[in-house]
PyMOL Python script that loads the backbone (N, CA, C, O; Angstrom):
from pymol import cmd

cmd.read_pdbstr("""\
ATOM      1  N   MET A   1       1.385   1.093  19.977  1.00  0.00           N
ATOM      2  CA  MET A   1       2.352   0.367  19.289  1.00  0.00           C
ATOM      3  C   MET A   1       2.647  -1.104  19.448  1.00  0.00           C
ATOM      4  O   MET A   1       2.765  -1.721  20.507  1.00  0.00           O
ATOM      5  N   ILE A   2       2.769  -1.665  17.938  1.00  0.00           N
ATOM      6  CA  ILE A   2       3.200  -3.475  18.321  1.00  0.00           C
ATOM      7  C   ILE A   2       5.187  -3.334  18.222  1.00  0.00           C
ATOM      8  O   ILE A   2       6.088  -2.651  17.735  1.00  0.00           O
ATOM      9  N   GLU A   3       4.959  -4.356  18.954  1.00  0.00           N
ATOM     10  CA  GLU A   3       6.693  -4.521  18.501  1.00  0.00           C
ATOM     11  C   GLU A   3       6.734  -5.726  18.454  1.00  0.00           C
ATOM     12  O   GLU A   3       6.019  -6.584  18.972  1.00  0.00           O
ATOM     13  N   THR A   4       8.167  -5.816  17.387  1.00  0.00           N
ATOM     14  CA  THR A   4       8.282  -7.099  16.382  1.00  0.00           C
ATOM     15  C   THR A   4       9.718  -7.376  16.519  1.00  0.00           C
ATOM     16  O   THR A   4      10.408  -6.435  16.912  1.00  0.00           O
ATOM     17  N   ARG A   5      10.363  -8.627  16.236  1.00  0.00           N
ATOM     18  CA  ARG A   5      11.576  -8.781  16.393  1.00  0.00           C
ATOM     19  C   ARG A   5      12.122  -9.073  14.930  1.00  0.00           C
ATOM     20  O   ARG A   5      11.533  -9.855  14.184  1.00  0.00           O
ATOM     21  N   ILE A   6      13.527  -8.259  14.482  1.00  0.00           N
ATOM     22  CA  ILE A   6      14.251  -8.846  13.217  1.00  0.00           C
ATOM     23  C   ILE A   6      14.867 -10.234  13.252  1.00  0.00           C
ATOM     24  O   ILE A   6      15.157 -10.276  14.448  1.00  0.00           O
ATOM     25  N   ARG A   7      15.171 -11.128  12.867  1.00  0.00           N
ATOM     26  CA  ARG A   7      15.421 -12.447  12.673  1.00  0.00           C
ATOM     27  C   ARG A   7      16.274 -12.927  11.129  1.00  0.00           C
ATOM     28  O   ARG A   7      15.904 -12.727   9.972  1.00  0.00           O
ATOM     29  N   LYS A   8      17.167 -13.420  11.489  1.00  0.00           N
ATOM     30  CA  LYS A   8      17.785 -14.132  10.286  1.00  0.00           C
ATOM     31  C   LYS A   8      17.572 -15.479   9.436  1.00  0.00           C
ATOM     32  O   LYS A   8      17.705 -16.654   9.780  1.00  0.00           O
ATOM     33  N   VAL A   9      17.255 -15.001   8.408  1.00  0.00           N
ATOM     34  CA  VAL A   9      16.615 -16.553   7.727  1.00  0.00           C
ATOM     35  C   VAL A   9      17.648 -16.825   6.224  1.00  0.00           C
ATOM     36  O   VAL A   9      17.228 -16.477   5.120  1.00  0.00           O
ATOM     37  N   GLY A  10      18.605 -17.288   6.352  1.00  0.00           N
ATOM     38  CA  GLY A  10      19.294 -17.687   5.167  1.00  0.00           C
ATOM     39  C   GLY A  10      20.381 -16.401   5.128  1.00  0.00           C
ATOM     40  O   GLY A  10      21.310 -16.174   5.903  1.00  0.00           O
ATOM     41  N   ASN A  11      20.030 -15.805   4.203  1.00  0.00           N
ATOM     42  CA  ASN A  11      21.278 -14.455   3.816  1.00  0.00           C
ATOM     43  C   ASN A  11      19.893 -13.256   4.187  1.00  0.00           C
ATOM     44  O   ASN A  11      20.279 -12.087   4.164  1.00  0.00           O
ATOM     45  N   SER A  12      18.628 -13.420   4.460  1.00  0.00           N
ATOM     46  CA  SER A  12      17.970 -12.391   4.832  1.00  0.00           C
ATOM     47  C   SER A  12      17.517 -11.998   6.193  1.00  0.00           C
ATOM     48  O   SER A  12      17.440 -12.706   7.198  1.00  0.00           O
ATOM     49  N   ALA A  13      17.192 -10.566   6.021  1.00  0.00           N
ATOM     50  CA  ALA A  13      16.512 -10.374   7.879  1.00  0.00           C
ATOM     51  C   ALA A  13      14.942 -10.090   7.462  1.00  0.00           C
ATOM     52  O   ALA A  13      14.455  -9.298   6.656  1.00  0.00           O
ATOM     53  N   VAL A  14      14.368 -11.036   8.319  1.00  0.00           N
ATOM     54  CA  VAL A  14      12.861 -11.134   8.314  1.00  0.00           C
ATOM     55  C   VAL A  14      12.227 -10.889   9.637  1.00  0.00           C
ATOM     56  O   VAL A  14      12.464 -11.434  10.715  1.00  0.00           O
ATOM     57  N   MET A  15      11.209  -9.778   9.276  1.00  0.00           N
ATOM     58  CA  MET A  15      10.427  -9.154  10.289  1.00  0.00           C
ATOM     59  C   MET A  15       9.216  -9.995  10.362  1.00  0.00           C
ATOM     60  O   MET A  15       8.723 -10.284   9.272  1.00  0.00           O
ATOM     61  N   THR A  16       8.553 -10.511  11.574  1.00  0.00           N
ATOM     62  CA  THR A  16       7.562 -11.348  11.501  1.00  0.00           C
ATOM     63  C   THR A  16       6.172 -10.331  11.602  1.00  0.00           C
ATOM     64  O   THR A  16       6.063  -9.418  12.421  1.00  0.00           O
ATOM     65  N   LEU A  17       5.406 -10.608  10.843  1.00  0.00           N
ATOM     66  CA  LEU A  17       4.014  -9.518  11.422  1.00  0.00           C
ATOM     67  C   LEU A  17       2.958 -10.633  12.410  1.00  0.00           C
ATOM     68  O   LEU A  17       2.568 -11.792  12.273  1.00  0.00           O
ATOM     69  N   THR A  18       2.837  -9.914  13.093  1.00  0.00           N
ATOM     70  CA  THR A  18       1.684 -11.133  13.724  1.00  0.00           C
ATOM     71  C   THR A  18       0.176 -11.116  13.471  1.00  0.00           C
ATOM     72  O   THR A  18      -0.076 -10.811  12.305  1.00  0.00           O
ATOM     73  N   ALA A  19      -0.530 -11.274  13.967  1.00  0.00           N
ATOM     74  CA  ALA A  19      -1.917 -11.657  12.931  1.00  0.00           C
ATOM     75  C   ALA A  19      -2.581 -10.040  13.458  1.00  0.00           C
ATOM     76  O   ALA A  19      -3.316  -9.328  12.773  1.00  0.00           O
ATOM     77  N   GLU A  20      -2.137  -9.777  14.686  1.00  0.00           N
ATOM     78  CA  GLU A  20      -2.686  -8.569  14.809  1.00  0.00           C
ATOM     79  C   GLU A  20      -2.209  -7.383  13.678  1.00  0.00           C
ATOM     80  O   GLU A  20      -2.863  -6.340  13.700  1.00  0.00           O
ATOM     81  N   MET A  21      -1.370  -7.469  12.932  1.00  0.00           N
ATOM     82  CA  MET A  21      -0.583  -6.757  12.047  1.00  0.00           C
ATOM     83  C   MET A  21      -1.250  -6.842  10.773  1.00  0.00           C
ATOM     84  O   MET A  21      -1.187  -5.883  10.004  1.00  0.00           O
ATOM     85  N   LEU A  22      -1.672  -7.541  10.569  1.00  0.00           N
ATOM     86  CA  LEU A  22      -2.101  -8.679   9.203  1.00  0.00           C
ATOM     87  C   LEU A  22      -3.865  -8.263   9.048  1.00  0.00           C
ATOM     88  O   LEU A  22      -4.564  -8.176   8.038  1.00  0.00           O
ATOM     89  N   ALA A  23      -4.193  -8.065  10.502  1.00  0.00           N
ATOM     90  CA  ALA A  23      -5.683  -7.654  10.843  1.00  0.00           C
ATOM     91  C   ALA A  23      -5.727  -6.113  10.284  1.00  0.00           C
ATOM     92  O   ALA A  23      -6.724  -5.600   9.777  1.00  0.00           O
ATOM     93  N   ILE A  24      -4.751  -5.619  10.428  1.00  0.00           N
ATOM     94  CA  ILE A  24      -4.734  -4.271  10.476  1.00  0.00           C
ATOM     95  C   ILE A  24      -4.575  -3.749   9.319  1.00  0.00           C
ATOM     96  O   ILE A  24      -5.312  -2.842   8.932  1.00  0.00           O
ATOM     97  N   LEU A  25      -3.556  -4.256   8.563  1.00  0.00           N
ATOM     98  CA  LEU A  25      -3.344  -3.945   7.138  1.00  0.00           C
ATOM     99  C   LEU A  25      -4.322  -4.529   6.074  1.00  0.00           C
ATOM    100  O   LEU A  25      -4.454  -4.237   4.885  1.00  0.00           O
ATOM    101  N   ASP A  26      -4.972  -5.450   6.858  1.00  0.00           N
ATOM    102  CA  ASP A  26      -6.479  -6.254   6.066  1.00  0.00           C
ATOM    103  C   ASP A  26      -5.431  -6.888   4.897  1.00  0.00           C
ATOM    104  O   ASP A  26      -5.587  -6.375   3.788  1.00  0.00           O
ATOM    105  N   ALA A  27      -4.430  -7.888   4.984  1.00  0.00           N
ATOM    106  CA  ALA A  27      -3.685  -8.191   4.579  1.00  0.00           C
ATOM    107  C   ALA A  27      -3.584  -9.872   4.766  1.00  0.00           C
ATOM    108  O   ALA A  27      -4.123 -10.156   5.836  1.00  0.00           O
ATOM    109  N   LYS A  28      -3.105 -11.001   4.123  1.00  0.00           N
ATOM    110  CA  LYS A  28      -3.187 -12.626   4.510  1.00  0.00           C
ATOM    111  C   LYS A  28      -1.845 -12.561   4.181  1.00  0.00           C
ATOM    112  O   LYS A  28      -1.178 -11.568   3.891  1.00  0.00           O
ATOM    113  N   GLU A  29      -1.372 -14.258   4.290  1.00  0.00           N
ATOM    114  CA  GLU A  29      -0.495 -15.088   3.750  1.00  0.00           C
ATOM    115  C   GLU A  29      -0.375 -14.655   2.027  1.00  0.00           C
ATOM    116  O   GLU A  29      -1.331 -14.595   1.254  1.00  0.00           O
ATOM    117  N   GLY A  30       0.973 -14.401   1.714  1.00  0.00           N
ATOM    118  CA  GLY A  30       0.909 -14.134   0.549  1.00  0.00           C
ATOM    119  C   GLY A  30       0.548 -13.095  -0.388  1.00  0.00           C
ATOM    120  O   GLY A  30       0.868 -13.072  -1.577  1.00  0.00           O
ATOM    121  N   ASP A  31      -0.389 -11.934   0.453  1.00  0.00           N
ATOM    122  CA  ASP A  31      -0.392 -10.734  -0.208  1.00  0.00           C
ATOM    123  C   ASP A  31       0.888 -10.411  -0.322  1.00  0.00           C
ATOM    124  O   ASP A  31       1.780 -11.116   0.152  1.00  0.00           O
ATOM    125  N   THR A  32       1.184  -8.883  -1.215  1.00  0.00           N
ATOM    126  CA  THR A  32       2.192  -8.179  -1.584  1.00  0.00           C
ATOM    127  C   THR A  32       1.875  -7.329  -0.870  1.00  0.00           C
ATOM    128  O   THR A  32       0.706  -6.969  -0.728  1.00  0.00           O
ATOM    129  N   LEU A  33       3.162  -6.686  -0.093  1.00  0.00           N
ATOM    130  CA  LEU A  33       2.859  -5.153   0.705  1.00  0.00           C
ATOM    131  C   LEU A  33       4.120  -4.354  -0.110  1.00  0.00           C
ATOM    132  O   LEU A  33       4.998  -4.664  -0.915  1.00  0.00           O
ATOM    133  N   PHE A  34       3.717  -3.280   0.516  1.00  0.00           N
ATOM    134  CA  PHE A  34       4.820  -2.005  -0.652  1.00  0.00           C
ATOM    135  C   PHE A  34       5.345  -1.741   1.134  1.00  0.00           C
ATOM    136  O   PHE A  34       4.644  -1.992   2.114  1.00  0.00           O
ATOM    137  N   VAL A  35       6.689  -1.202   1.147  1.00  0.00           N
ATOM    138  CA  VAL A  35       7.119  -0.496   2.028  1.00  0.00           C
ATOM    139  C   VAL A  35       7.859   0.661   1.308  1.00  0.00           C
ATOM    140  O   VAL A  35       8.855   0.609   0.586  1.00  0.00           O
ATOM    141  N   VAL A  36       6.819   2.119   1.845  1.00  0.00           N
ATOM    142  CA  VAL A  36       7.685   3.950   1.536  1.00  0.00           C
ATOM    143  C   VAL A  36       8.240   4.438   2.493  1.00  0.00           C
ATOM    144  O   VAL A  36       7.927   4.395   3.683  1.00  0.00           O
ATOM    145  N   ARG A  37       9.232   4.999   1.902  1.00  0.00           N
ATOM    146  CA  ARG A  37      10.137   5.724   2.741  1.00  0.00           C
ATOM    147  C   ARG A  37       9.656   6.718   2.648  1.00  0.00           C
ATOM    148  O   ARG A  37       9.294   7.180   1.566  1.00  0.00           O
ATOM    149  N   GLY A  38       9.458   7.622   4.366  1.00  0.00           N
ATOM    150  CA  GLY A  38       8.781   9.096   4.628  1.00  0.00           C
ATOM    151  C   GLY A  38       9.922   9.989   4.304  1.00  0.00           C
ATOM    152  O   GLY A  38      10.951   9.389   3.993  1.00  0.00           O
ATOM    153  N   ASP A  39       9.972  11.192   4.306  1.00  0.00           N
ATOM    154  CA  ASP A  39      10.124  12.538   4.339  1.00  0.00           C
ATOM    155  C   ASP A  39      11.524  12.276   5.532  1.00  0.00           C
ATOM    156  O   ASP A  39      12.747  12.383   5.439  1.00  0.00           O
ATOM    157  N   ASP A  40      10.445  11.837   6.776  1.00  0.00           N
ATOM    158  CA  ASP A  40      11.813  11.736   8.314  1.00  0.00           C
ATOM    159  C   ASP A  40      12.693  10.601   8.468  1.00  0.00           C
ATOM    160  O   ASP A  40      13.456  10.341   9.398  1.00  0.00           O
ATOM    161  N   GLY A  41      12.379   9.752   7.034  1.00  0.00           N
ATOM    162  CA  GLY A  41      13.560   8.502   7.454  1.00  0.00           C
ATOM    163  C   GLY A  41      12.666   7.119   7.776  1.00  0.00           C
ATOM    164  O   GLY A  41      13.083   5.961   7.772  1.00  0.00           O
ATOM    165  N   SER A  42      11.209   7.631   8.076  1.00  0.00           N
ATOM    166  CA  SER A  42      10.834   6.320   8.671  1.00  0.00           C
ATOM    167  C   SER A  42       9.983   5.540   7.326  1.00  0.00           C
ATOM    168  O   SER A  42       9.968   6.036   6.200  1.00  0.00           O
ATOM    169  N   LEU A  43       9.327   4.301   7.666  1.00  0.00           N
ATOM    170  CA  LEU A  43       9.061   3.252   6.947  1.00  0.00           C
ATOM    171  C   LEU A  43       7.513   2.872   7.364  1.00  0.00           C
ATOM    172  O   LEU A  43       7.075   2.463   8.439  1.00  0.00           O
ATOM    173  N   LYS A  44       6.872   3.146   6.169  1.00  0.00           N
ATOM    174  CA  LYS A  44       4.835   2.530   6.305  1.00  0.00           C
ATOM    175  C   LYS A  44       5.132   1.710   5.632  1.00  0.00           C
ATOM    176  O   LYS A  44       5.861   1.932   4.666  1.00  0.00           O
ATOM    177  N   VAL A  45       4.649   0.447   5.929  1.00  0.00           N
ATOM    178  CA  VAL A  45       4.094  -0.648   5.444  1.00  0.00           C
ATOM    179  C   VAL A  45       2.808  -0.560   4.774  1.00  0.00           C
ATOM    180  O   VAL A  45       1.968  -0.123   5.562  1.00  0.00           O
ATOM    181  N   LEU A  46       2.296  -0.823   3.543  1.00  0.00           N
ATOM    182  CA  LEU A  46       1.106  -0.565   3.239  1.00  0.00           C
ATOM    183  C   LEU A  46       0.420  -1.687   2.432  1.00  0.00           C
ATOM    184  O   LEU A  46       1.259  -2.322   1.794  1.00  0.00           O
ATOM    185  N   ALA A  47      -0.822  -2.123   2.262  1.00  0.00           N
ATOM    186  CA  ALA A  47      -1.255  -3.178   1.745  1.00  0.00           C
ATOM    187  C   ALA A  47      -1.709  -3.052   0.340  1.00  0.00           C
ATOM    188  O   ALA A  47      -2.357  -3.901  -0.273  1.00  0.00           O
ATOM    189  N   HIS A  48      -1.380  -2.118  -0.026  1.00  0.00           N
ATOM    190  CA  HIS A  48      -2.395  -1.424  -1.481  1.00  0.00           C
ATOM    191  C   HIS A  48      -1.059  -0.662  -2.271  1.00  0.00           C
ATOM    192  O   HIS A  48      -0.268  -0.068  -1.538  1.00  0.00           O
ATOM    193  N   ASP A  49      -0.875  -0.669  -3.325  1.00  0.00           N
ATOM    194  CA  ASP A  49       0.522  -0.033  -4.125  1.00  0.00           C
ATOM    195  C   ASP A  49      -0.022   1.792  -4.127  1.00  0.00           C
ATOM    196  O   ASP A  49      -1.014   2.191  -4.737  1.00  0.00           O
ATOM    197  N   PRO A  50       0.870   2.640  -3.330  1.00  0.00           N
ATOM    198  CA  PRO A  50       0.577   3.857  -3.292  1.00  0.00           C
ATOM    199  C   PRO A  50       0.322   4.506  -4.747  1.00  0.00           C
ATOM    200  O   PRO A  50      -0.455   5.434  -4.975  1.00  0.00           O
ATOM    201  N   THR A  51       1.083   3.874  -5.628  1.00  0.00           N
ATOM    202  CA  THR A  51       1.487   4.801  -6.950  1.00  0.00           C
ATOM    203  C   THR A  51       0.160   4.457  -7.946  1.00  0.00           C
ATOM    204  O   THR A  51      -0.106   5.125  -8.945  1.00  0.00           O
ATOM    205  N   LEU A  52      -0.591   3.335  -7.502  1.00  0.00           N
ATOM    206  CA  LEU A  52      -1.880   3.074  -8.491  1.00  0.00           C
ATOM    207  C   LEU A  52      -2.757   3.913  -7.795  1.00  0.00           C
ATOM    208  O   LEU A  52      -3.335   4.696  -8.549  1.00  0.00           O
ATOM    209  N   ALA A  53      -3.183   4.062  -6.090  1.00  0.00           N
ATOM    210  CA  ALA A  53      -3.493   5.022  -5.459  1.00  0.00           C
ATOM    211  C   ALA A  53      -3.924   6.407  -6.192  1.00  0.00           C
ATOM    212  O   ALA A  53      -5.048   6.803  -6.501  1.00  0.00           O
ATOM    213  N   ASP A  54      -2.628   7.019  -6.366  1.00  0.00           N
ATOM    214  CA  ASP A  54      -2.661   8.181  -7.067  1.00  0.00           C
ATOM    215  C   ASP A  54      -3.234   8.120  -8.166  1.00  0.00           C
ATOM    216  O   ASP A  54      -4.181   8.867  -8.411  1.00  0.00           O
ATOM    217  N   ALA A  55      -2.697   7.058  -9.211  1.00  0.00           N
ATOM    218  CA  ALA A  55      -2.976   7.393 -10.491  1.00  0.00           C
ATOM    219  C   ALA A  55      -4.687   7.257 -10.832  1.00  0.00           C
ATOM    220  O   ALA A  55      -5.278   7.781 -11.776  1.00  0.00           O
ATOM    221  N   LEU A  56      -5.352   6.255  -9.588  1.00  0.00           N
ATOM    222  CA  LEU A  56      -6.552   6.477  -9.478  1.00  0.00           C
ATOM    223  C   LEU A  56      -7.342   7.782  -9.154  1.00  0.00           C
ATOM    224  O   LEU A  56      -8.400   8.003  -9.743  1.00  0.00           O
ATOM    225  N   ALA A  57      -6.914   8.532  -8.352  1.00  0.00           N
ATOM    226  CA  ALA A  57      -7.363   9.956  -8.143  1.00  0.00           C
ATOM    227  C   ALA A  57      -7.448  10.395  -9.196  1.00  0.00           C
ATOM    228  O   ALA A  57      -8.497  10.507  -9.830  1.00  0.00           O
ATOM    229  N   ALA A  58      -5.652  10.920  -9.783  1.00  0.00           N
ATOM    230  CA  ALA A  58      -5.668  11.666 -10.669  1.00  0.00           C
ATOM    231  C   ALA A  58      -6.637  11.273 -11.885  1.00  0.00           C
ATOM    232  O   ALA A  58      -7.036  12.263 -12.497  1.00  0.00           O
ATOM    233  N   ALA A  59      -7.128   9.970 -12.394  1.00  0.00           N
ATOM    234  CA  ALA A  59      -7.703   9.553 -13.725  1.00  0.00           C
ATOM    235  C   ALA A  59      -9.792   9.909 -12.917  1.00  0.00           C
ATOM    236  O   ALA A  59     -10.819  10.066 -13.577  1.00  0.00           O
ATOM    237  N   GLU A  60      -9.640   9.909 -11.524  1.00  0.00           N
ATOM    238  CA  GLU A  60     -11.208  10.545 -11.170  1.00  0.00           C
ATOM    239  C   GLU A  60     -11.062  12.002 -11.370  1.00  0.00           C
ATOM    240  O   GLU A  60     -12.142  12.464 -11.738  1.00  0.00           O
ATOM    241  N   VAL A  61     -10.316  12.732 -11.289  1.00  0.00           N
ATOM    242  CA  VAL A  61     -10.279  14.375 -11.716  1.00  0.00           C
ATOM    243  C   VAL A  61     -10.627  14.607 -12.917  1.00  0.00           C
ATOM    244  O   VAL A  61     -11.482  15.421 -13.265  1.00  0.00           O
ATOM    245  N   VAL A  62      -9.721  13.618 -13.897  1.00  0.00           N
ATOM    246  CA  VAL A  62     -10.104  13.663 -14.976  1.00  0.00           C
ATOM    247  C   VAL A  62     -11.494  13.683 -15.657  1.00  0.00           C
ATOM    248  O   VAL A  62     -12.023  14.612 -16.268  1.00  0.00           O
ATOM    249  N   MET A  63     -11.998  12.342 -15.389  1.00  0.00           N
ATOM    250  CA  MET A  63     -13.406  11.943 -15.483  1.00  0.00           C
ATOM    251  C   MET A  63     -14.304  12.857 -15.014  1.00  0.00           C
ATOM    252  O   MET A  63     -15.353  13.064 -15.624  1.00  0.00           O
ATOM    253  N   ASP A  64     -13.929  13.624 -13.664  1.00  0.00           N
ATOM    254  CA  ASP A  64     -14.795  14.559 -13.021  1.00  0.00           C
ATOM    255  C   ASP A  64     -15.021  15.798 -14.285  1.00  0.00           C
ATOM    256  O   ASP A  64     -16.088  16.090 -14.825  1.00  0.00           O
ATOM    257  N   GLU A  65     -13.569  16.439 -14.563  1.00  0.00           N
ATOM    258  CA  GLU A  65     -13.646  17.444 -15.108  1.00  0.00           C
ATOM    259  C   GLU A  65     -14.439  17.173 -16.866  1.00  0.00           C
ATOM    260  O   GLU A  65     -14.854  18.069 -17.601  1.00  0.00           O
ATOM    261  N   ASN A  66     -14.446  15.835 -17.119  1.00  0.00           N
ATOM    262  CA  ASN A  66     -15.048  15.398 -18.653  1.00  0.00           C
ATOM    263  C   ASN A  66     -15.816  14.947 -18.931  1.00  0.00           C
ATOM    264  O   ASN A  66     -15.984  14.515 -20.071  1.00  0.00           O
ATOM    265  N   ARG A  67     -16.810  14.835 -17.767  1.00  0.00           N
ATOM    266  CA  ARG A  67     -18.094  14.138 -17.519  1.00  0.00           C
ATOM    267  C   ARG A  67     -19.567  14.012 -18.768  1.00  0.00           C
ATOM    268  O   ARG A  67     -20.284  13.067 -19.098  1.00  0.00           O
ATOM    269  N   ASP A  68     -19.512  15.468 -19.176  1.00  0.00           N
ATOM    270  CA  ASP A  68     -20.220  15.335 -20.029  1.00  0.00           C
ATOM    271  C   ASP A  68     -19.118  14.760 -21.607  1.00  0.00           C
ATOM    272  O   ASP A  68     -19.725  13.881 -22.218  1.00  0.00           O
ATOM    273  N   LEU A  69     -18.392  14.943 -21.952  1.00  0.00           N
ATOM    274  CA  LEU A  69     -17.951  14.384 -23.080  1.00  0.00           C
ATOM    275  C   LEU A  69     -17.390  12.498 -23.090  1.00  0.00           C
ATOM    276  O   LEU A  69     -17.433  11.583 -23.911  1.00  0.00           O
ATOM    277  N   LEU A  70     -16.962  12.651 -21.860  1.00  0.00           N
ATOM    278  CA  LEU A  70     -17.455  10.818 -21.833  1.00  0.00           C
ATOM    279  C   LEU A  70     -18.691  10.106 -21.700  1.00  0.00           C
ATOM    280  O   LEU A  70     -18.946   8.910 -21.840  1.00  0.00           O
ATOM    281  N   GLN A  71     -19.524  11.257 -21.351  1.00  0.00           N
ATOM    282  CA  GLN A  71     -20.953  10.572 -21.320  1.00  0.00           C
ATOM    283  C   GLN A  71     -21.507  10.005 -22.992  1.00  0.00           C
ATOM    284  O   GLN A  71     -22.020   8.967 -23.410  1.00  0.00           O
ATOM    285  N   ALA A  72     -21.084  11.294 -23.606  1.00  0.00           N
ATOM    286  CA  ALA A  72     -21.227  11.259 -25.016  1.00  0.00           C
ATOM    287  C   ALA A  72     -20.512  10.200 -26.272  1.00  0.00           C
ATOM    288  O   ALA A  72     -20.761   9.816 -27.415  1.00  0.00           O
ATOM    289  N   LEU A  73     -19.506  10.046 -25.239  1.00  0.00           N
ATOM    290  CA  LEU A  73     -18.843   8.664 -25.737  1.00  0.00           C
ATOM    291  C   LEU A  73     -19.237   7.784 -25.985  1.00  0.00           C
ATOM    292  O   LEU A  73     -19.285   7.096 -27.004  1.00  0.00           O
ATOM    293  N   ALA A  74     -19.728   7.691 -24.586  1.00  0.00           N
ATOM    294  CA  ALA A  74     -19.832   6.195 -24.255  1.00  0.00           C
ATOM    295  C   ALA A  74     -21.315   5.529 -25.027  1.00  0.00           C
ATOM    296  O   ALA A  74     -21.599   4.339 -24.893  1.00  0.00           O
TER     297      ALA A  74
END
""", "prot")
cmd.dss("prot")
cmd.show_as("cartoon", "prot")
cmd.util.cbc("prot")
cmd.orient("prot")
C-alpha cells in the first residue's frame, strides 16, 4: 500500500503521485490517467483507457471468427 495526501490547489483538490506510483502505472508527467469506479465504491487509477481495451478485445474476437474472410479481402 502506498500512502498519499490530498491538498488544495486553487479551487481543486490534488493528489500527488510519487515516482513509485508513476513507475507502477508506467506513466510520466503529462500522461492522461483514467479513474474507474468499482462496484464496491472503490476507485481504480489506470494508465490506459479501459473502453479502448474492451473495444480491442471485441475486435480481436471478430477477427479470429472471420479470419478466412479477412484474408480473402486483404
